[in-house]
C-alpha positions as CSV (number, residue, x, y, z in Angstrom):
1,M,-57.6,-49.5,-33.9
2,N,-56.1,-47.8,-31.1
3,A,-59.1,-48.2,-28.4
4,L,-56.3,-49.2,-25.9
5,D,-54.5,-46.0,-26.4
6,L,-51.4,-47.6,-27.6
7,P,-48.2,-45.9,-28.1
8,E,-47.7,-44.9,-31.6
9,P,-44.9,-47.2,-32.6
10,I,-46.9,-50.1,-31.3
11,A,-50.2,-49.2,-32.9
12,A,-48.4,-48.8,-36.2
13,Y,-46.9,-52.3,-35.4
14,F,-50.2,-53.9,-35.2
15,D,-51.6,-51.9,-38.2
16,A,-48.7,-53.0,-40.3
17,D,-49.1,-56.4,-39.2
18,R,-52.3,-56.8,-41.3
19,H,-50.0,-56.0,-44.3
20,D,-46.6,-57.5,-45.2
21,G,-43.2,-57.7,-44.0
22,Q,-41.8,-54.6,-45.3
23,A,-44.3,-52.4,-43.3
24,V,-43.7,-54.4,-40.1
25,A,-40.0,-53.9,-40.6
26,R,-40.5,-50.2,-41.0
27,C,-41.7,-50.0,-37.3
28,F,-38.5,-51.3,-36.1
29,T,-35.1,-49.3,-35.5
30,R,-32.2,-50.1,-37.8
31,D,-31.1,-52.9,-35.4
32,G,-34.4,-53.9,-34.1
33,V,-34.7,-57.5,-32.7
34,V,-37.8,-59.8,-32.6
35,L,-37.8,-63.0,-30.4
36,D,-40.6,-65.2,-31.7
37,E,-41.0,-69.2,-31.2
38,G,-37.5,-69.4,-30.0
39,H,-35.7,-67.6,-32.8
40,T,-34.1,-64.2,-32.8
41,H,-34.5,-62.0,-35.9
42,S,-32.0,-59.0,-35.7
43,G,-32.3,-56.2,-38.2
44,L,-34.7,-54.9,-40.6
45,A,-33.9,-57.5,-43.6
46,A,-34.5,-60.3,-41.0
47,I,-37.6,-58.9,-39.3
48,E,-39.0,-58.5,-43.0
49,A,-38.2,-61.9,-43.7
50,W,-39.7,-63.3,-40.4
51,K,-43.2,-61.3,-41.1
52,T,-43.1,-62.5,-44.6
53,D,-42.5,-66.3,-43.7
54,A,-45.1,-66.1,-41.0
55,A,-47.5,-64.9,-43.2
56,S,-46.9,-67.1,-46.3
57,K,-47.9,-70.1,-43.4
58,Y,-51.0,-68.8,-41.8
59,T,-53.6,-66.1,-42.5
60,Y,-54.3,-64.6,-39.2
61,T,-55.4,-61.2,-37.6
62,A,-53.9,-60.1,-34.2
63,T,-56.5,-57.7,-32.1
64,P,-54.8,-56.1,-28.8
65,Q,-57.0,-56.8,-25.8
66,T,-54.8,-55.1,-22.8
67,L,-51.9,-52.9,-22.2
68,E,-49.4,-52.7,-19.2
69,T,-46.2,-51.2,-18.7
70,Q,-43.3,-52.6,-16.7
71,G,-40.0,-50.5,-16.5
72,R,-39.2,-49.3,-19.8
73,S,-41.3,-52.2,-21.4
74,Y,-45.0,-52.3,-22.9
75,I,-46.7,-55.5,-22.8
76,V,-49.8,-56.0,-25.1
77,T,-51.9,-59.2,-24.9
78,S,-53.4,-59.8,-28.0
79,R,-55.9,-62.2,-29.3
80,V,-54.6,-64.0,-32.3
81,S,-57.1,-65.6,-34.6
82,G,-56.4,-67.6,-37.8
83,D,-55.9,-70.6,-39.9
84,F,-53.5,-72.2,-37.6
85,P,-53.6,-74.9,-34.9
86,G,-54.7,-73.7,-31.7
87,S,-56.5,-70.7,-33.1
88,P,-57.4,-68.3,-31.3
89,L,-54.9,-67.7,-28.5
90,D,-53.7,-64.8,-26.7
91,L,-50.1,-63.9,-26.9
92,R,-48.3,-61.2,-25.2
93,Y,-46.2,-58.7,-27.0
94,R,-43.5,-57.3,-25.1
95,F,-42.2,-54.2,-26.8
96,T,-39.3,-51.8,-25.9
97,L,-39.1,-48.5,-27.5
98,E,-36.4,-46.0,-28.7
99,R,-36.6,-42.9,-30.6
100,G,-40.1,-43.5,-32.1
101,K,-39.5,-46.9,-33.1
102,I,-39.6,-50.5,-31.9
103,A,-36.2,-51.5,-30.5
104,S,-37.4,-55.0,-29.5
105,L,-40.2,-57.2,-29.4
106,E,-40.6,-60.5,-27.9
107,I,-43.8,-62.8,-28.7
108,A,-44.7,-65.5,-26.1
109,P,-47.9,-67.3,-24.9
């Protein structure tokens, strides 16, 4: 999975994304934040609910393609394929890490 040599918290996120909301939430700091589709999900319970809801709507896989850094942020462009309209598409995942966990994640086209 780690052909891009992703930082461990980010590699753990993409691995957890193939499982469930609880696994994804464990990748974040206690007060972690996810911004996705114009909505903000703050805290572990909200992040778990966000992932669980997304997984209930669609089946998909996210395959990291590129990694770049901008200041304290890591930006991963990932090919997302699944049973959703417009599949496949490339999304940009902007991660900010803190103490070995993800403090924030913004997902955008």
